C-alpha positions as CSV (number, residue, x, y, z in Angstrom):
1,M,99.4,205.2,-23.8
2,H,96.1,207.1,-23.7
3,K,93.8,206.1,-20.8
4,V,90.2,206.6,-22.0
5,I,86.8,206.5,-20.5
6,F,84.3,206.2,-23.4
7,D,81.0,207.9,-22.6
8,T,78.6,206.5,-25.2
9,D,75.0,205.7,-26.2
10,P,75.4,202.7,-28.5
11,G,74.3,203.4,-31.3
12,V,75.7,202.2,-34.6
13,D,78.5,204.7,-35.1
14,D,79.2,204.3,-31.4
15,A,79.9,200.7,-32.0
16,M,82.4,201.5,-34.7
17,A,84.1,204.0,-32.4
18,L,84.2,201.5,-29.6
19,L,85.9,198.9,-31.9
20,F,88.5,201.6,-32.9
21,L,89.3,202.3,-29.2
22,H,89.5,198.6,-28.5
23,N,91.8,197.9,-31.4
24,H,94.2,200.9,-31.3
25,P,97.6,199.9,-29.8
26,D,98.1,203.3,-28.1
27,I,94.7,203.4,-26.3
28,D,94.0,201.8,-22.9
29,L,90.2,201.7,-22.7
30,I,89.7,201.7,-18.9
31,G,85.9,202.3,-18.8
32,I,82.7,202.5,-20.8
33,T,80.0,204.7,-19.4
34,T,76.5,204.7,-20.9
35,V,74.1,207.5,-21.4
36,F,70.7,207.8,-23.1
37,G,70.4,209.2,-26.6
38,N,70.3,206.8,-29.5
39,A,68.1,204.7,-27.3
40,A,66.9,204.6,-23.7
41,I,69.5,204.0,-21.0
42,E,68.4,200.4,-20.5
43,T,69.0,199.7,-24.2
44,T,72.3,201.6,-24.5
45,T,73.6,199.8,-21.4
46,R,72.6,196.4,-22.8
47,N,74.2,197.2,-26.1
48,A,77.5,198.2,-24.4
49,L,77.5,194.9,-22.6
50,F,76.7,193.0,-25.8
51,L,79.6,194.7,-27.7
52,K,81.9,194.1,-24.7
53,R,81.0,190.4,-24.8
54,E,81.2,189.9,-28.6
55,W,84.5,191.8,-29.0
56,G,86.2,190.6,-25.8
57,I,86.5,194.0,-24.3
58,S,87.9,194.0,-20.8
59,A,86.8,197.5,-19.7
60,P,84.0,197.7,-17.2
61,V,80.6,199.1,-18.2
62,A,78.9,201.6,-15.8
63,R,75.3,202.6,-16.4
64,G,74.7,206.3,-16.6
65,E,72.0,208.8,-16.4
66,G,68.6,208.2,-18.1
67,K,67.5,211.8,-17.5
68,T,68.6,215.3,-18.6
69,Y,70.6,217.6,-16.5
70,N,67.6,219.9,-16.4
71,P,64.8,217.6,-15.0
72,M,62.1,219.9,-16.4
73,R,63.0,219.0,-20.0
74,N,60.4,216.8,-21.8
75,P,61.5,213.4,-23.0
76,V,62.2,212.9,-26.7
77,D,61.5,210.1,-29.0
78,W,64.4,207.7,-29.7
79,P,65.8,207.9,-33.3
80,V,64.7,204.4,-34.3
81,M,64.6,205.4,-37.9
82,I,68.4,205.8,-37.7
83,H,69.7,203.2,-35.3
84,G,66.8,200.8,-35.3
85,H,64.5,199.7,-32.4
86,D,67.4,197.9,-30.7
87,G,69.8,200.7,-31.1
88,L,72.1,198.5,-33.2
89,G,70.5,198.3,-36.6
90,N,67.8,195.8,-35.8
91,I,70.1,192.8,-35.5
92,N,68.0,191.3,-32.8
93,V,70.3,191.9,-29.8
94,P,69.4,189.6,-26.9
95,E,67.2,191.2,-24.3
96,T,69.6,190.3,-21.5
97,I,73.4,189.9,-21.5
98,D,75.0,187.7,-18.9
99,L,77.7,190.2,-17.9
100,P,77.8,192.4,-14.7
101,V,77.4,196.2,-14.8
102,D,79.8,198.1,-12.6
103,P,78.1,198.8,-9.3
104,R,78.9,202.5,-9.5
105,S,76.8,205.0,-11.5
106,A,78.5,206.4,-14.5
107,P,79.2,209.8,-12.9
108,R,80.6,208.1,-9.8
109,F,82.7,205.8,-12.0
110,I,84.1,208.8,-13.8
111,I,84.9,210.6,-10.5
112,E,86.7,207.7,-8.9
113,T,88.6,206.6,-12.0
114,V,89.8,210.2,-12.6
115,R,90.9,210.6,-9.0
116,A,92.7,207.3,-9.1
117,N,94.6,208.4,-12.3
118,P,95.1,212.2,-11.9
119,G,96.2,214.0,-15.1
120,E,96.0,210.8,-17.1
121,V,92.4,210.1,-18.2
122,T,90.8,211.4,-21.4
123,L,87.0,211.5,-21.4
124,I,85.6,210.8,-24.9
125,A,81.9,211.6,-24.9
126,V,79.9,210.8,-28.0
127,G,76.3,211.1,-26.7
128,R,74.5,213.5,-24.4
129,M,76.9,215.3,-22.0
130,S,74.7,214.3,-19.0
131,N,77.1,212.0,-17.2
132,L,79.9,214.5,-17.4
133,A,77.8,217.3,-16.1
134,Y,76.5,215.2,-13.2
135,A,80.1,214.2,-12.4
136,L,81.2,217.8,-12.4
137,R,78.3,218.8,-10.2
138,E,79.1,216.1,-7.7
139,D,82.9,216.7,-7.7
140,P,83.9,220.0,-9.4
141,E,87.6,219.3,-8.6
142,I,87.8,216.6,-11.3
143,A,88.0,219.3,-13.9
144,G,91.6,219.9,-12.7
145,L,92.4,216.2,-12.8
146,V,91.1,215.2,-16.2
147,K,93.7,215.2,-19.0
148,Q,91.2,216.4,-21.7
149,V,87.6,216.0,-22.8
150,I,86.9,215.2,-26.4
151,I,83.3,215.6,-27.5
152,M,81.4,214.5,-30.6
153,G,78.8,217.1,-30.9
154,G,77.9,220.6,-32.0
155,A,77.9,222.5,-35.2
156,F,79.6,225.9,-35.5
157,D,79.9,227.1,-39.1
158,V,77.4,224.6,-40.6
159,P,73.7,223.8,-39.9
160,G,72.6,221.3,-37.3
161,N,71.2,217.8,-38.0
162,I,68.3,217.8,-35.5
163,T,67.2,221.4,-36.1
164,P,68.7,224.1,-38.3
165,A,70.6,225.3,-35.3
166,A,71.5,222.2,-33.3
167,E,73.4,218.9,-33.5
168,A,71.6,216.0,-31.9
169,N,73.9,215.1,-29.0
170,I,74.0,218.7,-27.7
171,H,70.3,219.3,-28.4
172,G,69.4,216.3,-26.3
173,D,70.8,217.9,-23.1
174,P,71.8,221.5,-23.7
175,E,72.2,222.5,-20.1
176,A,74.6,219.5,-19.5
177,A,76.6,220.5,-22.6
178,D,76.9,224.1,-21.5
179,A,78.1,223.0,-18.1
180,V,80.8,220.8,-19.7
181,M,81.9,223.5,-22.2
182,T,82.3,226.1,-19.6
183,A,84.1,224.0,-17.0
184,P,87.8,224.7,-16.4
185,W,89.2,221.7,-18.2
186,K,90.5,221.2,-21.8
187,V,87.6,220.5,-24.2
188,V,87.9,219.6,-27.9
189,V,84.6,219.6,-29.8
190,V,84.5,217.4,-32.9
191,G,81.3,218.4,-34.5
192,L,79.4,218.4,-37.8
193,D,81.8,220.9,-39.3
194,V,84.2,218.0,-39.7
195,T,82.4,214.7,-39.2
196,M,80.1,215.2,-42.2
197,K,83.1,214.9,-44.4
198,T,83.9,211.4,-43.3
199,V,82.0,208.5,-44.9
200,M,82.5,204.8,-44.6
201,T,81.0,203.4,-47.8
202,R,79.1,200.1,-47.9
203,R,81.7,198.7,-50.3
204,R,84.6,199.7,-48.2
205,L,83.1,198.2,-45.1
206,A,82.6,194.9,-47.0
207,E,86.2,195.0,-48.1
208,L,87.4,195.5,-44.5
209,T,85.2,192.7,-43.3
210,A,86.7,190.4,-45.8
211,Q,90.2,191.2,-44.3
212,N,89.1,190.6,-40.7
213,G,85.8,188.9,-40.4
214,T,86.0,188.1,-36.7
215,H,84.9,191.5,-35.4
216,L,84.0,193.3,-38.5
217,K,81.2,190.9,-39.5
218,L,79.2,192.0,-36.5
219,L,80.0,195.7,-37.2
220,S,79.0,195.3,-40.8
221,D,75.7,193.7,-39.8
222,I,75.0,196.5,-37.3
223,S,75.8,199.2,-39.9
224,Q,73.6,198.2,-42.8
225,F,70.4,199.8,-41.4
226,Y,72.4,203.0,-40.6
227,I,73.8,203.0,-44.2
228,D,70.4,202.6,-45.6
229,F,69.2,205.7,-43.6
230,Y,72.1,207.8,-44.9
231,G,71.5,206.6,-48.4
232,R,67.9,207.9,-48.2
233,H,68.7,211.2,-46.5
234,V,72.3,212.3,-46.7
235,K,74.9,210.2,-48.5
236,D,74.8,207.5,-51.2
237,E,75.8,204.1,-50.0
238,G,77.7,205.1,-46.9
239,M,77.6,206.2,-43.3
240,V,79.0,209.2,-41.6
241,V,81.4,208.1,-38.9
242,H,80.7,210.9,-36.4
243,D,81.9,209.2,-33.2
244,S,85.0,207.6,-34.7
245,C,86.2,211.1,-35.6
246,A,86.3,212.0,-31.9
247,C,88.4,208.9,-31.1
248,I,90.7,209.5,-34.0
249,Y,91.4,213.1,-32.7
250,L,92.9,211.6,-29.6
251,V,95.7,209.7,-31.5
252,A,96.0,212.0,-34.5
253,P,95.1,215.6,-33.7
254,E,97.3,216.8,-36.5
255,L,94.6,215.6,-38.9
256,F,92.3,218.3,-37.6
257,T,92.3,222.1,-37.7
258,T,90.9,223.8,-34.5
259,R,89.8,227.2,-33.5
260,S,90.2,228.4,-29.9
261,G,87.7,230.4,-27.9
262,A,85.0,230.2,-25.3
263,I,82.0,228.0,-26.1
264,R,78.5,228.3,-24.9
265,V,75.3,226.3,-25.6
266,V,71.9,227.9,-26.1
267,A,69.3,226.5,-23.8
268,G,65.7,227.2,-24.9
269,G,64.0,228.9,-27.8
270,I,64.2,228.2,-31.5
271,A,68.0,227.9,-31.2
272,D,67.9,225.3,-28.4
273,G,71.1,223.3,-28.3
274,Q,73.1,225.6,-30.6
275,T,76.8,225.7,-30.0
276,I,78.4,229.2,-30.2
277,Q,82.1,230.1,-30.0
278,K,83.6,233.4,-29.2
279,P,86.9,233.2,-31.2
280,D,90.0,234.2,-29.2
281,A,91.1,236.2,-32.2
282,R,88.1,238.5,-31.9
283,S,87.4,241.2,-29.3
284,F,84.0,242.0,-28.0
285,P,82.6,244.4,-25.4
286,P,82.4,243.1,-21.8
287,G,79.7,240.6,-21.2
288,N,78.6,237.0,-20.3
289,W,81.5,235.5,-22.3
290,D,84.2,237.1,-20.0
291,D,86.4,234.8,-17.9
292,L,85.2,231.6,-19.6
293,P,87.8,229.0,-20.5
294,S,89.1,228.9,-24.1
295,Q,88.1,225.6,-25.7
296,H,88.8,224.1,-29.1
297,A,86.3,223.6,-31.9
298,C,87.3,221.5,-34.9
299,I,86.7,223.4,-38.1
300,G,88.9,221.4,-40.6
301,I,89.8,217.8,-41.2
302,D,92.0,215.7,-43.5
303,A,89.2,213.3,-44.2
304,D,91.2,210.9,-46.4
305,K,93.8,210.4,-43.7
306,V,91.2,210.1,-41.0
307,M,89.4,207.3,-42.9
308,A,92.7,205.6,-43.7
309,L,93.6,205.5,-40.0
310,L,90.1,204.2,-39.2
311,D,90.4,201.4,-41.8
312,E,93.8,200.4,-40.6
313,T,92.7,200.2,-37.0
314,L,89.4,198.4,-37.5
315,V,91.1,195.5,-39.3
316,R,93.8,195.0,-36.6
């Protein structure tokens, strides 16, 4: 059984990934930590509580950071054209949800949960890396206690999606991402190199909803705005399931091809937020890459099998 803390900024594709984690029989979802990104921290926390209530999720929700790791960074506009003004596809989420938030901050929740379960907890982070970076800064020893970190973010051999160089999650807090990538724990980065090959079509989502309307009706309603966006800009009649890919890696890593090597994140300039890997198979003169931990970047995917596993789990 995989014990998971899901660090998320719900978010439409975050909602699909959360339902996958909730439904999969080999996953024990022990915590949900929220971060800003697809919307402000107040909105993403409310959305996490809303999904927890609607889907009967038992995991506690801890509110995370609403600011970047580097406090000098300017705030950015929320991607309302992608996720809607409420972060969940403009389905009119209630302003308040009558559920408690864990009294601990997200970084403190991560620290205490990892220390209570040494070597057992996987952190799956599908938004900014802010909470993980703050947790590391407060308690660096947790790097040796976490089982692994799986990140949805980055772009290595393909262009970014927020700038030509950068993917949105990493671009939103590059200093935090660099701190996470260079920490001495196992990191797997599931980025645009693979996620852009996974598409849930509108028709397929409707078919799945017909099989299990209880939970999937809400997911389908949430997803329509997102699918409309992708239909205008990226894919016809479908949505890229970025965040679900990171969750699927946990239970089916054999469906992905990875490349090992140190990973850094550019902070500043025209390449702000770019993820760069120094492959282990290449040698370079001595420099700033020396003595960094070797991490894993996903560069290949069996998209058909990934989507089949996603379908199967969502309808459980």
